[in-house]
C-alpha positions in Angstrom: -22.1 -2.2 -0.1 -21.2 0.6 2.5 -17.8 1.5 3.7 -18.5 4.4 5.9 -18.3 2.7 9.3 -15.0 1.2 8.3 -13.8 4.6 6.9 -14.7 6.3 10.1 -12.7 3.7 12.3 -9.8 3.7 10.0 -9.4 7.4 10.0 -9.1 7.4 13.8 -6.3 4.8 13.5 -4.6 6.7 10.6 -4.6 9.8 12.9 -3.0 7.9 15.7 -0.4 6.4 13.3 0.9 9.8 12.3 2.1 10.4 15.8 3.9 7.2 16.5 7.7 7.4 17.4 9.9 6.3 14.5 13.5 5.0 15.0 15.2 2.9 12.5 18.0 0.3 13.9 21.6 1.5 13.1 22.5 0.7 9.5 19.0 -0.3 8.5 18.1 -0.2 5.7 21.3 -1.2 4.2 21.5 1.0 1.1 24.2 -1.3 -0.6 22.3 -4.4 -0.2 19.1 -2.6 -1.5 20.8 -1.8 -4.6 21.8 -5.4 -5.1 18.3 -6.5 -4.4 16.8 -3.9 -7.0 19.3 -5.1 -9.6 17.9 -8.6 -9.1 14.4 -7.3 -9.3 13.7 -7.7 -5.6 12.1 -4.9 -3.6 14.6 -2.7 -2.0 13.2 -3.2 1.8 12.7 -6.9 1.5 14.3 -8.7 4.5 15.4 -5.5 6.2 14.7 -5.6 10.0 13.0 -2.3 10.2 11.1 -2.9 13.4 11.6 -5.5 16.4 8.6 -7.1 18.2 8.8 -4.9 21.4 8.6 -1.8 19.2 5.8 -3.1 17.1 3.9 -4.2 20.2 4.3 -0.8 21.8 3.1 0.8 18.5 -0.1 -1.5 18.4 -0.8 -0.5 22.0 -0.6 3.0 21.2 -3.1 2.5 18.0 -5.6 0.6 19.9 -5.3 0.5 23.7 -7.8 -2.4 24.2 -5.8 -4.8 21.9 -3.1 -6.7 23.3 -0.6 -8.4 20.9 0.8 -10.6 23.5 -2.2 -12.6 24.3 -1.8 -14.3 20.8 0.6 -17.2 20.4 2.8 -15.7 17.6 6.3 -16.3 16.6 7.6 -12.6 17.3 10.2 -12.6 14.4 7.5 -14.1 12.0 4.9 -11.4 13.0 7.4 -8.7 12.3 8.4 -10.2 9.0 4.7 -10.7 8.1 3.8 -7.2 8.9 6.7 -5.7 6.9 6.0 -7.8 3.8 2.1 -7.6 4.3 1.9 -11.4 3.7 -1.3 -11.6 5.8 -2.5 -14.7 4.4 0.1 -16.6 6.3 -1.3 -15.4 9.6 -3.3 -17.9 11.9 -7.1 -17.4 11.6 -7.5 -16.5 15.2 -5.4 -13.4 14.6 -7.6 -12.0 11.8 -9.6 -8.7 12.7 -8.7 -5.6 14.4 -5.2 -6.7 15.5 -4.0 -7.2 12.1 -5.2 -3.9 10.9 -3.4 -2.3 13.8 -0.2 -4.1 13.1 -0.4 -3.1 9.6 -0.8 0.6 10.3 2.0 0.2 13.1 4.6 -0.8 10.6 3.8 2.0 8.1 5.8 4.8 9.7 9.2 2.6 9.6 8.3 1.4 6.1 8.1 5.1 5.1 11.4 6.0 6.9 13.0 3.0 5.3 11.8 4.2 1.8 13.2 7.6 2.3 16.5 6.0 3.0 16.4 3.8 -0.4 14.5 6.3 -2.6 17.5 7.4 -4.7 18.5 3.7 -5.2 15.0 3.0 -6.4 15.0 5.9 -8.8 18.4 4.8 -10.2 17.2 1.3 -10.7 14.7 2.2 -13.2 12.1 -0.2 -11.8 9.7 -1.7 -14.3 7.3 -3.9 -12.3 3.8 -3.1 -11.1 4.6 -3.9 -7.5 6.2 -1.6 -5.1 9.9 -1.2 -5.6 10.4 -0.5 -1.9 8.0 -2.8 0.1 6.8 -5.1 -2.8 3.0 -4.8 -2.4 0.6 -3.9 -5.4 -0.5 -0.2 -5.6 -3.7 1.0 -4.7 -3.5 4.4 -6.3 -2.3 5.9 -9.5 -1.5 9.5 -10.2 -2.2 10.7 -14.0 0.1 13.9 -14.3 0.1 16.0 -17.3 3.3 16.6 -18.9 4.3 17.8 -22.5 4.0 14.3 -23.9 0.5 13.8 -22.6 0.0 12.1 -19.4 2.5 10.0 -17.1 1.1 7.3 -15.0 2.7 7.3 -11.6 1.8 4.2 -9.2 1.7 5.0 -5.4 2.0 2.7 -2.4 -0.2 3.4 0.4 2.2 1.5 2.9 5.6 3.0 2.2 4.4 6.2 -0.1 6.9 5.0 -2.8 6.1 6.5 -6.3 7.2 4.9 -9.6 6.3 5.4 -13.2 4.4 2.6 -15.0 3.0 2.3 -18.5 -0.8 3.5 -18.7 -1.8 0.5 -20.8 -0.6 -2.2 -18.6 -2.0 -4.0 -15.6 0.3 -3.7 -12.4 -1.0 -7.1 -11.3 -0.4 -9.4 -14.4 1.4 -9.1 -17.8 -1.9 -7.8 -19.6 -1.3 -5.0 -21.9 -4.0 -5.7 -24.6 -6.2 -2.4 -24.6 -9.3 -4.6 -25.2 -8.6 -6.3 -21.9 -8.0 -3.0 -19.9 -11.0 -0.9 -19.2 -12.0 1.6 -16.7 -15.1 2.4 -14.5 -16.0 5.9 -13.2 -18.7 7.8 -11.4 -20.8 10.2 -13.7 -18.9 13.3 -14.6 -15.8 12.3 -13.0 -14.1 10.2 -15.8 -11.4 12.8 -16.4 -10.6 13.4 -12.7 -11.0 10.2 -11.2 -11.6 6.4 -12.4 -10.9 3.0 -11.6 -8.6 1.3 -14.1 -9.6 -2.5 -14.3 -8.0 -5.5 -15.7 -10.4 -7.9 -17.4 -7.8 -10.8 -17.4 -7.0 -10.9 -13.6 -9.7 -8.7 -12.2 -7.3 -6.2 -10.5 -8.1 -2.5 -10.3 -6.2 0.4 -9.3 -7.9 3.9 -8.7 -6.4 6.6 -10.9 -6.5 10.4 -9.9 -5.6 13.0 -12.2 -3.0 15.4 -10.6 -0.8 18.4 -11.5 1.5 17.7 -8.6 2.2 14.5 -6.6 -0.2 13.6 -3.7 1.3 14.5 -0.5 2.6 11.4 1.3 0.3 12.3 4.3 -2.7 12.6 2.2 -2.4 9.3 0.3 -4.9 7.4 2.8 -7.1 10.4 2.8 -7.4 10.4 -0.8 -8.1 6.6 -1.0 -10.8 6.8 1.8 -12.3 10.0 0.1 -13.0 8.0 -3.2 -14.7 4.7 -1.5 -17.7 5.2 -3.8 -15.4 4.2 -6.8 -14.3 1.0 -4.8 -17.9 0.4 -4.4 -18.5 0.6 -8.2 -15.3 -1.4 -9.3 -16.1 -4.1 -6.9 -19.6 -4.4 -7.9 -18.4 -4.9 -11.5 -16.4 -7.9 -10.2 -13.0 -6.4 -9.8 -10.8 -6.6 -6.7 -7.9 -4.7 -5.0 -5.3 -6.4 -2.9 -1.8 -5.6 -1.4 -2.0 -3.4 1.6 -5.3 -3.2 3.3 -6.2 -6.2 5.5 -9.8 -6.8 5.1 -11.6 -7.5 8.2 -13.0 -5.7 10.2 -12.4 -2.2 8.8 -12.7 -2.8 5.0 -14.8 -5.7 3.9 -16.1 -6.4 0.5 
């Protein structure tokens, strides 16, 4: 299994996405509504109209000039909702491929801007779930930060850059907390710095990186792509990752 061609194409998309214009609609996200959602254990940005179809289509064109979103028979509002929530399994099969990847990266700047608005509300909510408190997807990275009590595990969302603490011996994707059902795989000599934390119950894994300081938001995808050898190892051991990366054609197991 090799990811290198996929990584090279993704790096180009990521670089372009950093230069996309970002402008949230007035009053969006609604912080008061976000607080209510968080109290009900609903992600803070759920249902917020962070982007409309014309803006989304323009961003997709900037990311991939040869891809024309309008040639597909989409419900425009549904496409925006799907993109923001990353519910790609609801998309028609004919839309799978490069377009979905470009749409995914087209919405990330507004998701990150939305997260910045609701960050304080998320911190105050004391979110306990393994899914992102802002946009609702599963994390793909975890930071193991050293502190006076040992190590704190901070989950990171690659879509909106949210960060939230989570118990070290707990699977983010299912209720599993039994230590005998939670293991890790690692590359030789890297166990203390980098490993994939795997759940034997549901099969999910999250890559964990030892850090003294948080990974800068702009570096999250770079860290993820720089560690694809660990993905290969984890997937070859029967584990999977889900939540924010549409599979074809860039990242395919």
